DOZATI-20354 format. One record per residue (C-alpha): z, x, y negated; residue in one letter. Coordinates in pm, 1 decimal. Layout:
Z  X  Y  a
...
This chain:
16.8  -3.6  9.9  m
-91.4  144.3  -347.1  k
219.7  140.8  -563.4  v
277.9  260.6  -941.2  i
622.2  484.0  -1014.4  g
791.5  336.5  -1300.2  i
1096.7  382.2  -1519.4  k
1290.2  211.7  -1836.6  f
1498.3  515.8  -1887.9  k
1472.7  857.8  -1930.1  d
1631.8  1025.8  -1595.6  g
1646.2  627.9  -1444.6  g
1574.8  544.4  -1107.3  k
1190.9  486.8  -1022.6  i
1077.6  153.9  -927.8  y
740.0  21.3  -773.9  f
516.2  -198.3  -959.9  f
127.1  -313.5  -863.8  a
-92.4  -130.9  -1059.0  p
-369.5  -356.8  -1200.4  n
-768.2  -263.8  -1057.8  e
-965.0  -119.8  -1328.7  g
-711.0  36.1  -1555.2  e
-612.3  396.1  -1530.4  e
-275.3  492.8  -1553.4  y
-80.0  859.6  -1592.6  e
236.3  944.9  -1617.1  a
379.0  893.2  -1965.4  g
182.1  579.1  -2021.3  t
401.8  301.1  -2166.6  q
364.8  -24.2  -2028.9  v
510.8  -366.5  -2026.0  v
621.4  -552.4  -1689.9  v
802.1  -847.8  -1565.2  e
1115.9  -852.0  -1405.9  t
1384.7  -1055.1  -1334.7  s
1561.8  -982.4  -1663.6  k
1184.7  -1094.0  -1860.0  g
911.6  -870.9  -1982.4  l
1053.5  -519.2  -2018.1  e
871.8  -201.5  -2170.0  f
851.6  101.4  -1923.1  a
738.8  429.0  -1885.2  t
496.1  548.5  -1591.0  v
720.1  800.0  -1382.8  a
395.1  888.4  -1117.4  f
31.3  714.2  -1118.9  p
-78.4  479.9  -849.9  p
-53.0  647.6  -466.3  k
-16.5  511.9  -165.5  e
304.3  439.0  45.6  v
421.0  316.7  341.7  d
471.9  -33.2  383.3  d
842.7  -8.3  475.2  s
928.7  153.1  166.7  e
801.9  -141.3  -70.6  v
1058.5  -445.9  -139.6  v
874.2  -757.6  -136.9  q
718.5  -935.8  -344.2  p
556.5  -597.4  -556.6  l
515.5  -728.6  -921.7  k
233.4  -625.0  -1115.2  p
161.6  -449.6  -1454.1  i
165.2  -754.5  -1701.6  v
-51.0  -497.4  -1903.2  r
-58.6  -152.3  -2069.0  i
164.9  -134.0  -2394.9  a
-5.4  -179.8  -2756.6  t
58.4  -111.5  -3076.9  e
274.6  -410.5  -3162.2  k
455.0  -332.5  -2816.7  d
541.5  -5.2  -2938.9  k
636.5  -122.8  -3267.5  e
898.3  -389.6  -3124.3  q
1068.0  -140.0  -2939.0  v
1086.3  68.0  -3252.6  r
1234.5  -238.4  -3406.9  r
1450.8  -303.1  -3144.9  n
1580.7  73.0  -3191.9  l
1617.4  18.4  -3545.8  e
1875.8  -231.7  -3522.5  r
2099.8  -60.4  -3278.8  k
2325.8  112.8  -3534.4  p
2364.3  -193.2  -3740.7  q
2475.8  -367.7  -3412.0  a
2688.2  -83.2  -3269.9  m
2872.8  -76.6  -3620.8  k
2939.2  -490.9  -3642.1  l
3069.4  -474.9  -3281.0  a
3290.7  -222.1  -3324.6  q
3417.9  -446.6  -3656.7  e
3460.8  -737.2  -3435.8  k
3622.3  -527.1  -3185.1  i
3895.2  -398.5  -3366.7  e
3895.1  -775.0  -3570.1  k
4006.7  -875.0  -3236.8  h
4265.5  -650.0  -3107.2  n
4111.1  -542.1  -2833.6  l
4147.2  -225.4  -2596.2  a
3799.6  -178.4  -2523.3  m
3544.7  155.9  -2645.2  k
3229.0  49.9  -2752.1  l
2955.8  308.6  -2582.7  i
2592.7  204.9  -2651.6  d
2413.6  -151.5  -2715.5  c
2027.6  -215.7  -2603.5  e
1829.2  -496.4  -2734.2  f
1607.8  -716.9  -2458.6  a
1237.9  -574.9  -2540.7  f
1131.3  -936.5  -2693.2  d
1484.1  -906.6  -2876.4  g
1613.2  -1252.9  -2715.6  s
1957.5  -1049.5  -2640.3  k
2182.2  -766.9  -2659.6  v
2338.6  -584.4  -2448.8  i
2686.2  -406.7  -2515.5  f
2867.9  -169.6  -2314.0  y
3189.3  -76.4  -2311.7  f
3451.9  97.6  -2113.5  s
3845.7  6.4  -2055.3  a
4149.5  83.5  -1887.2  e
4167.5  -291.1  -1714.8  s
4002.3  -569.6  -1790.8  r
3916.5  -738.7  -2114.4  v
3913.9  -1109.9  -2219.3  d
3602.6  -1067.1  -2449.4  f
3544.6  -1422.1  -2477.6  r
3626.1  -1490.0  -2791.8  d
3466.2  -1127.1  -2917.3  l
3103.6  -1298.1  -2759.3  v
3153.2  -1617.6  -2972.6  k
3208.3  -1454.1  -3283.2  d
2906.8  -1135.6  -3172.1  l
2636.5  -1458.7  -3089.0  a
2750.8  -1631.5  -3419.9  g
2651.4  -1274.8  -3606.1  a
2368.7  -1223.7  -3436.7  f
2193.9  -1546.5  -3329.2  h
2096.8  -1467.6  -3006.4  i
2247.5  -1408.2  -2639.0  r
2501.5  -1161.2  -2584.5  i
2640.4  -954.0  -2269.6  e
2942.8  -706.1  -2253.0  l
2902.9  -521.8  -1978.7  r
3212.3  -276.8  -1863.8  q
3117.5  54.6  -1735.6  v
3279.0  321.9  -1517.0  g
3377.9  665.9  -1640.1  i
3067.1  820.5  -1460.7  r
2818.4  582.1  -1635.8  d
2984.7  620.4  -1985.9  e
2887.4  987.3  -1943.7  t
2510.6  896.5  -1826.1  r
2478.0  621.6  -2121.8  l
2635.6  854.3  -2373.0  l
2476.0  1207.6  -2243.8  g
2585.5  1561.0  -2323.6  g
2572.7  1940.1  -2245.8  i
2764.2  2067.1  -1906.0  a
2942.9  2315.6  -1831.8  p
2630.5  2500.8  -1713.0  c
2466.9  2449.7  -2053.1  g
2217.5  2237.2  -1994.0  r
2228.3  1841.6  -1989.7  e
2420.2  1648.1  -1781.5  c
2220.4  1590.6  -1478.9  c
2349.5  1206.2  -1479.2  c
2194.1  1120.1  -1797.3  a
1856.6  1337.6  -1758.6  g
1790.8  1434.4  -1390.9  a
1942.6  1134.6  -1162.3  m
1795.7  823.8  -1012.7  c
2088.7  755.9  -918.7  d
2501.0  865.9  -857.7  f
2519.4  1102.2  -533.6  k
2854.4  1124.7  -312.8  k
3004.3  1422.9  -420.0  v
3320.7  1572.0  -213.5  s
3566.2  1860.1  -290.7  i
3436.3  1977.1  103.7  k
3127.7  2063.3  -108.8  m
3259.6  2279.9  -321.2  a
3486.3  2465.2  -51.1  k
3104.2  2490.1  167.1  v
2947.9  2634.5  -146.1  q
3278.6  2887.8  -198.2  g
3348.4  2783.1  -526.7  l
3654.9  2790.2  -719.8  s
3876.0  2460.9  -615.0  l
3949.7  2484.7  -1005.4  n
3902.2  2160.2  -1158.4  p
3834.1  2265.2  -1447.4  g
3520.5  2438.4  -1318.5  k
3404.6  2225.9  -1097.1  i
3465.4  1898.4  -1264.9  s
3169.4  1745.7  -1534.7  g
3233.3  1581.6  -1858.6  l
3318.6  1300.4  -1706.5  c
3612.7  1474.7  -1517.0  g
3480.8  1396.3  -1199.2  r
3361.3  1662.9  -968.4  l
3015.9  1782.4  -1083.1  m
2729.3  1637.6  -902.9  c
2510.9  1940.4  -918.7  c
2737.7  2024.4  -646.6  l
2556.1  1794.1  -387.6  s
2191.7  1969.8  -435.5  y
2266.6  2274.8  -254.4  e
2504.8  2122.8  10.4  n
2265.7  2100.6  272.4  d
2163.1  2469.1  285.1  y
2512.3  2565.2  218.0  y
2617.6  2356.5  514.4  s
2326.8  2474.1  740.4  e
2419.4  2841.0  672.0  t
2781.9  2775.7  758.7  a
2725.9  2576.6  1021.2  r
2458.4  2893.2  1172.6  a
2726.1  3158.4  1116.6  a
2980.0  2965.9  1322.0  s
2737.8  2980.9  1624.4  l
2694.6  3356.4  1607.7  r
């Protein structure tokens, strides 16, 4: 089956869509696709290619269109609205005296909804906040609580290695990481040296784990 790889954010998960006959797609081409959330703006991660049917979750949705200048302008307008939306949301949070940390926000492609991401140590009753925000924006409002790893992914930053955090720029999904991986690789078990900005074990510990595990196994058989 022929599919095209689509991603919605840099470093984000890649999804399969059906390319349209007669249209050419290159990596980096901006497109509009239909998802369960409605129309969304996305980027081609890889051009059309054949994959085994078992890799595809049916039904495979088609690309709606290659993004037009009007589509790109809509995205620019949404991004321009973001700073003011963050400022207003923070004011409303303080007004309601809620113990939550506002992290990020994003507008739906068509501007019909805005999603605010926040972190908190416990569950937060934000019903009054949602009503207040809806009255200010006059569109649908969603608030999503995220964990510490997702917070780091959204905010980004420079990791101890001097490069962008893996979760923000190079990982489609979070991988399972354990202290055993650090032990197998002979790394210091000092939490300050094997923890990322989120305070959890660094995601990159999983990158070479298979190699070190195989090397350790081979050494034990000698």
